[in-house]
LOLUMLO-147275 format. One line per field, with one value per atom (N, C-alpha, C): residue in one letter; x, y, z; atom name. Coordinates in pm, 1 decimal. Layout:
<nodes>
residuo	a	...
c1	X	...
c2	Y	...
c3	Z	...
atomo	CA	...
</nodes>
This chain:
<nodes>
residuo	m	m	m	k	k	k	r	r	r	r	r	r	n	n	n	t	t	t	i	i	i	c	c	c	l	l	l	t	t	t	f	f	f	a	a	a	l	l	l	v	v	v	l	l	l	a	a	a	g	g	g	c	c	c	r	r	r	e	e	e	n	n	n	s	s	s	t	t	t	p	p	p	l	l	l	n	n	n	v	v	v	f	f	f	p	p	p	e	e	e	t	t	t	a	a	a	a	a	a	g	g	g	g	g	g	w	w	w	k	k	k	r	r	r	v	v	v	s	s	s	v	v	v	h	h	h	d	d	d	a	a	a	p	p	p	a	a	a	s	s	s	e	e	e	g	g	g	p	p	p	d	d	d	p	p	p	v	v	v	p	p	p	r	r	r	s	s	s	g	g	g	v	v	v	t	t	t	r	r	r	f	f	f	q	q	q	s	s	s	a	a	a	v	v	v	y	y	y	e	e	e	g	g	g	p	p	p	g	g	g	k	k	k	l	l	l	e	e	e	a	a	a	r	r	r	a	a	a	y	y	y	e	e	e	l	l	l	n	n	n	s	s	s	p	p	p	a	a	a	i	i	i	g	g	g	l	l	l	d	d	d	m	m	m	t	t	t	q	q	q	r	r	r	w	w	w	r	r	r	p	p	p	s	s	s	a	a	a	d	d	d	t	t	t	v	v	v	f	f	f	f	f	f	n	n	n	q	q	q	g	g	g	k	k	k	f	f	f	f	f	f	i	i	i	v	v	v	i	i	i	k	k	k	w	w	w	e	e	e	k	k	k	a	a	a	d	d	d	r	r	r	a	a	a	q	q	q	l	l	l	q	q	q	d	d	d	f	f	f	v	v	v	r	r	r	d	d	d	l	l	l	e	e	e	k	k	k	r	r	r	i	i	i	p	p	p	k	k	k
c1	403.6	519.2	443.8	381.2	270.2	220.9	105.4	7.4	82.5	197.0	287.9	312.7	386.0	419.9	299.6	200.8	89.5	9.6	52.4	-20.8	97.9	230.0	335.7	346.3	268.4	301.2	184.8	45.9	-95.0	-37.8	30.9	16.1	131.3	212.2	335.0	228.9	118.7	54.5	-15.2	-65.8	-187.8	-82.1	10.0	151.7	180.1	180.9	220.8	123.2	13.0	-137.2	-144.1	-148.6	-140.7	-70.7	20.4	175.7	163.4	152.3	182.3	263.1	220.1	249.8	409.6	501.1	677.8	664.9	640.1	664.3	631.1	766.6	712.9	605.7	527.7	414.5	472.8	562.7	669.4	502.8	474.3	381.8	496.9	557.0	607.4	733.0	738.6	893.0	955.9	1071.7	1188.6	1206.8	1121.3	1069.1	938.8	908.0	786.8	744.3	661.9	599.0	617.4	637.0	626.4	760.6	875.2	1027.3	1038.2	959.4	933.2	1064.0	1138.2	1240.0	1248.7	1224.5	1189.2	1325.0	1301.9	1457.0	1407.3	1310.8	1330.4	1184.0	1178.3	1082.8	1053.8	927.8	920.1	833.4	844.9	747.5	742.8	621.6	613.3	446.0	498.3	326.5	185.1	91.6	-40.6	-36.9	4.2	14.8	55.7	163.4	254.2	188.7	94.6	35.0	-17.5	8.4	-52.7	-202.0	-228.9	-399.7	-490.5	-613.3	-731.7	-809.1	-731.4	-790.8	-767.8	-936.2	-922.7	-837.6	-737.4	-611.3	-635.2	-744.5	-773.4	-824.9	-849.4	-889.1	-711.1	-638.0	-521.0	-405.6	-371.4	-264.6	-163.2	-76.6	20.4	29.4	99.9	153.7	274.4	264.7	423.5	414.6	551.9	532.7	666.2	655.5	774.1	768.3	904.3	886.7	968.0	902.4	968.1	988.8	1124.9	1170.5	1176.2	1150.3	1136.6	1085.8	984.7	958.4	860.3	912.6	906.5	871.9	842.2	831.8	760.9	686.5	573.3	647.0	508.2	446.6	379.7	397.5	309.3	274.4	111.0	150.5	58.7	46.6	-8.9	-4.7	-216.0	-189.0	-322.1	-273.8	-313.8	-418.7	-575.2	-679.7	-701.6	-789.1	-847.1	-987.3	-984.0	-1130.8	-1140.6	-1191.1	-1271.9	-1286.3	-1380.6	-1565.4	-1470.6	-1356.7	-1314.7	-1280.0	-1177.8	-1083.0	-1217.4	-1327.3	-1460.6	-1539.8	-1533.9	-1577.6	-1517.2	-1381.1	-1284.3	-1295.7	-1294.9	-1284.3	-1415.7	-1529.2	-1625.5	-1661.7	-1554.9	-1576.4	-1405.8	-1410.7	-1249.2	-1256.0	-1191.7	-1238.1	-1057.0	-1099.3	-1005.0	-926.4	-737.9	-675.4	-635.5	-575.2	-476.9	-354.5	-343.7	-217.2	-196.7	-342.5	-326.1	-446.1	-394.2	-516.2	-482.8	-620.9	-618.7	-700.9	-690.9	-782.3	-782.0	-886.0	-877.8	-902.7	-802.1	-831.1	-798.7	-908.0	-869.4	-858.0	-785.3	-795.4	-652.3	-616.0	-512.0	-592.4	-584.6	-589.9	-490.7	-433.5	-359.9	-361.1	-282.1	-300.2	-167.3	-143.1	-5.2	-56.3	28.2	73.1	153.1	184.6	307.2	300.1	511.0	480.9	507.6	506.0	526.5	576.5	467.4	488.6	443.5	465.0	449.5	265.3	211.9	36.9	31.3	45.6	65.3	196.3	258.3	393.1	327.9	269.8	200.6	85.9	46.9	-133.0	-55.1	73.4	144.6	213.0	233.1	234.2	145.5	46.1	-68.6	-107.6	-137.0	-199.5	-82.8	19.6	95.3	100.5	66.7	88.2	-68.6	-129.7	-280.0	-271.0	-146.6	-156.3	-117.2	3.1	54.1	2.2	-68.2	-159.0	-206.2	-210.2	-225.2	-444.5	-540.7	-700.4	-743.7
c2	3110.9	3135.6	3072.5	3174.0	3185.6	3078.6	2982.3	2934.6	2822.3	2810.1	2660.4	2631.4	2737.0	2710.6	2623.5	2723.1	2697.6	2615.5	2502.7	2391.3	2276.6	2316.5	2231.1	2256.5	2314.8	2356.6	2269.6	2243.7	2205.5	2023.3	1981.3	1873.1	1798.0	1886.9	1841.2	1872.3	1934.0	1922.1	1790.3	1753.0	1699.7	1556.8	1510.4	1377.7	1366.4	1493.6	1493.2	1438.3	1467.9	1439.3	1289.6	1237.6	1080.0	982.9	1056.8	952.9	918.7	853.8	744.4	838.9	844.0	892.5	799.1	919.9	812.0	814.4	895.8	895.3	795.3	782.7	646.4	655.9	542.5	508.2	603.9	515.7	556.9	553.0	406.9	344.5	301.9	263.2	118.4	207.4	206.7	243.5	171.7	215.6	131.7	22.9	70.3	7.3	6.3	-69.2	-32.7	-25.4	-10.1	-117.6	-223.4	-309.4	-487.6	-529.2	-423.3	-480.7	-542.1	-520.5	-510.5	-454.0	-447.7	-390.5	-407.8	-343.1	-376.0	-422.0	-527.4	-519.5	-542.4	-528.5	-490.1	-413.2	-338.1	-244.4	-277.9	-269.8	-270.8	-186.6	-88.4	-64.0	-140.4	-152.7	-245.3	-205.2	-247.8	-189.8	-241.5	-216.6	-314.7	-410.5	-464.6	-575.5	-693.5	-676.9	-731.2	-774.9	-684.3	-764.9	-919.7	-961.5	-1140.9	-1164.6	-1006.6	-1012.4	-1010.3	-1036.2	-1042.7	-898.4	-783.8	-644.0	-635.6	-536.2	-481.8	-369.2	-471.1	-388.6	-235.0	-227.4	-108.3	-10.6	-6.3	72.7	131.8	29.4	53.9	149.5	225.4	374.2	335.4	296.1	264.4	127.7	61.5	-96.9	-94.3	-113.3	-149.0	-244.4	-295.8	-408.6	-448.9	-470.6	-461.4	-582.9	-637.1	-764.4	-703.4	-762.7	-679.1	-844.1	-808.9	-953.9	-861.6	-949.4	-920.3	-1059.9	-1032.7	-1145.1	-1246.8	-1293.4	-1380.7	-1301.2	-1328.2	-1278.3	-1201.2	-1150.0	-1095.4	-1003.0	-1011.6	-907.8	-846.8	-686.9	-582.5	-533.6	-511.4	-506.4	-387.6	-247.0	-135.4	-97.5	-96.9	-63.1	66.1	124.3	279.1	250.3	332.4	292.7	434.0	433.3	547.6	618.8	522.0	600.1	517.4	542.0	514.3	393.7	373.3	265.4	96.4	169.6	6.2	-49.2	14.8	-29.1	-87.2	0.7	-80.4	-202.8	-194.8	-290.2	-426.3	-351.1	-500.8	-569.1	-496.2	-522.8	-651.0	-585.2	-660.4	-821.2	-802.2	-912.3	-1028.3	-947.3	-1039.8	-1167.7	-1261.8	-1404.3	-1416.8	-1433.0	-1477.2	-1553.3	-1566.3	-1713.4	-1714.8	-1786.0	-1801.5	-1782.3	-1694.4	-1589.9	-1474.0	-1403.8	-1309.1	-1216.7	-1062.9	-954.8	-842.8	-794.9	-693.3	-579.8	-441.7	-329.3	-243.1	-161.3	15.6	95.9	233.1	321.6	411.6	521.3	657.5	538.2	578.0	502.8	419.5	339.2	240.9	148.3	-4.7	-129.4	-175.0	-273.8	-357.9	-437.7	-536.3	-700.1	-709.9	-789.0	-851.7	-986.2	-1088.0	-1238.6	-1228.7	-1312.8	-1335.2	-1506.4	-1495.3	-1666.6	-1661.4	-1700.6	-1804.6	-1627.4	-1552.5	-1436.8	-1398.4	-1384.6	-1311.7	-1229.5	-1282.7	-1217.8	-1087.7	-1054.7	-967.6	-867.0	-892.5	-773.3	-790.0	-819.4	-846.8	-706.0	-738.1	-619.0	-499.6	-494.0	-390.8	-327.4	-412.0	-412.1	-352.5	-371.5	-347.3	-201.1	-210.5	-37.4	53.6	-22.3	105.8	149.8	63.4	65.7	150.0	134.9	155.0	381.2	375.3	551.4	541.3	526.0	595.7	641.8	529.7	551.5	680.8	722.8	888.7	847.2	942.4	894.0	977.1
c3	-3398.8	-3288.2	-3168.5	-3107.9	-2988.6	-3010.3	-3110.3	-3086.2	-3075.2	-3129.1	-3148.2	-2958.9	-2942.0	-2808.7	-2660.3	-2722.2	-2663.0	-2666.1	-2780.6	-2820.3	-2713.8	-2752.4	-2651.2	-2517.0	-2479.3	-2367.0	-2274.2	-2342.1	-2318.5	-2361.0	-2471.3	-2445.4	-2326.4	-2323.6	-2174.3	-2107.3	-2034.4	-1899.8	-1895.4	-2096.4	-2020.8	-1995.2	-2097.4	-2022.9	-1912.0	-1829.9	-1697.6	-1642.6	-1645.0	-1600.6	-1646.7	-1718.0	-1715.2	-1683.4	-1645.9	-1632.3	-1443.8	-1451.8	-1289.6	-1221.0	-1095.4	-990.7	-959.0	-914.6	-983.6	-808.8	-685.1	-594.5	-522.6	-412.8	-313.3	-259.2	-174.4	-118.3	78.3	46.8	199.2	304.2	356.3	409.3	495.1	554.9	588.4	655.9	791.7	867.0	860.5	923.4	904.1	1065.3	1131.5	1304.4	1319.5	1382.7	1413.2	1542.9	1649.7	1763.3	1781.5	1909.0	1911.6	1888.2	1828.0	1810.4	1648.3	1572.2	1411.3	1359.6	1267.2	1225.8	1049.6	972.4	843.1	781.3	662.8	616.4	474.5	417.9	230.2	237.4	132.6	72.4	-49.0	-86.2	-261.1	-289.9	-407.3	-488.7	-629.6	-672.5	-800.6	-879.5	-961.3	-1029.5	-994.5	-983.7	-920.6	-946.4	-1071.9	-1140.1	-1083.9	-1000.8	-921.1	-803.8	-710.7	-624.9	-607.3	-503.7	-517.4	-443.1	-389.2	-365.2	-472.0	-433.0	-514.7	-498.6	-501.5	-538.8	-719.6	-756.8	-851.4	-900.3	-997.9	-1021.4	-1093.2	-1174.0	-1238.1	-1106.1	-1005.4	-858.5	-773.4	-860.8	-773.1	-816.2	-800.3	-796.2	-776.0	-659.7	-646.5	-564.2	-573.8	-462.4	-402.4	-270.7	-196.9	-96.4	-133.8	-25.7	66.8	204.8	304.2	366.4	411.3	494.9	656.4	741.2	855.6	933.5	1042.6	1131.0	1231.2	1361.6	1513.0	1549.5	1648.7	1727.9	1646.7	1505.0	1379.6	1278.8	1131.6	1030.0	966.9	895.4	834.8	711.9	562.2	487.3	544.9	478.0	448.7	346.8	267.9	160.5	140.3	95.3	99.8	-15.1	-57.2	-186.7	-190.3	-268.9	-273.2	-372.9	-351.6	-387.7	-469.1	-578.3	-645.7	-591.2	-509.7	-365.4	-292.0	-142.8	-35.4	-27.9	-127.0	-184.3	-141.9	-317.0	-331.2	-174.8	-120.1	7.8	100.7	109.6	185.2	117.6	3.5	-25.3	-54.6	-79.0	-39.1	78.0	154.2	326.7	328.2	257.2	325.0	221.5	73.3	54.4	53.2	106.5	136.1	244.9	205.4	265.4	342.4	456.5	567.4	518.0	558.6	557.1	667.1	702.3	789.5	801.1	956.1	956.4	828.8	829.8	767.3	803.6	796.6	839.7	768.0	765.9	617.3	719.3	697.3	742.4	576.3	603.0	460.8	585.4	548.8	590.0	448.8	490.8	349.9	234.4	167.9	19.1	11.7	165.0	152.7	210.2	147.3	137.0	216.8	362.3	362.6	443.7	348.0	400.5	506.6	574.6	635.8	735.0	621.3	640.8	718.4	802.8	920.5	936.5	954.1	988.4	1145.8	1194.7	1343.8	1407.6	1441.9	1541.5	1667.8	1757.2	1840.2	1817.9	1876.8	1895.7	1920.2	2070.7	2108.1	2056.1	1965.5	1945.6	1792.8	1696.0	1612.6	1594.1	1764.2	1720.4	1731.2	1835.1	1849.5	1689.6	1623.9	1453.4	1384.0	1399.4	1319.0	1380.4	1541.2	1555.9	1547.6	1522.3	1515.2	1367.3	1224.5	1106.2	1042.5	1174.9	1146.5	1156.3	1261.3	1321.2	1202.0	1136.2	1003.2	858.0	838.7	725.4	701.9	626.3	608.5	614.8	659.0	660.4	511.3
atomo	N	CA	C	N	CA	C	N	CA	C	N	CA	C	N	CA	C	N	CA	C	N	CA	C	N	CA	C	N	CA	C	N	CA	C	N	CA	C	N	CA	C	N	CA	C	N	CA	C	N	CA	C	N	CA	C	N	CA	C	N	CA	C	N	CA	C	N	CA	C	N	CA	C	N	CA	C	N	CA	C	N	CA	C	N	CA	C	N	CA	C	N	CA	C	N	CA	C	N	CA	C	N	CA	C	N	CA	C	N	CA	C	N	CA	C	N	CA	C	N	CA	C	N	CA	C	N	CA	C	N	CA	C	N	CA	C	N	CA	C	N	CA	C	N	CA	C	N	CA	C	N	CA	C	N	CA	C	N	CA	C	N	CA	C	N	CA	C	N	CA	C	N	CA	C	N	CA	C	N	CA	C	N	CA	C	N	CA	C	N	CA	C	N	CA	C	N	CA	C	N	CA	C	N	CA	C	N	CA	C	N	CA	C	N	CA	C	N	CA	C	N	CA	C	N	CA	C	N	CA	C	N	CA	C	N	CA	C	N	CA	C	N	CA	C	N	CA	C	N	CA	C	N	CA	C	N	CA	C	N	CA	C	N	CA	C	N	CA	C	N	CA	C	N	CA	C	N	CA	C	N	CA	C	N	CA	C	N	CA	C	N	CA	C	N	CA	C	N	CA	C	N	CA	C	N	CA	C	N	CA	C	N	CA	C	N	CA	C	N	CA	C	N	CA	C	N	CA	C	N	CA	C	N	CA	C	N	CA	C	N	CA	C	N	CA	C	N	CA	C	N	CA	C	N	CA	C	N	CA	C	N	CA	C	N	CA	C	N	CA	C	N	CA	C	N	CA	C	N	CA	C	N	CA	C	N	CA	C	N	CA	C	N	CA	C	N	CA	C	N	CA	C	N	CA	C	N	CA	C	N	CA	C	N	CA	C	N	CA	C	N	CA	C	N	CA	C	N	CA	C	N	CA	C	N	CA	C	N	CA	C	N	CA	C	N	CA	C	N	CA	C	N	CA	C	N	CA	C	N	CA	C	N	CA	C
</nodes>
């Protein structure tokens, strides 16, 4: 009986270790510098991320929409390792009305519409400070 309990406990621990992390990323604040207010936030599988990010390197994905002096969508990819973020930063192709940065195990993409540049810069600086290092 004792052996059976040990086997069951071991199996449960293995399954728990294989399970995806279910805690939300919680990267995007309700309000951010520059007058931005979050209107929605969405946790999704890495496969739903619209950016050219290696899916096998993504642990979790979250996106948020903000309104204020314009409109923007921010997307956060939590990566398996900081090296993946550095590699993506070096290979990323710039596009109009989009900025990106990596910090530690996070790669962030921000795409905006008709946003005031100064308030957008405030938002990016504020977000950079909040991302775990």
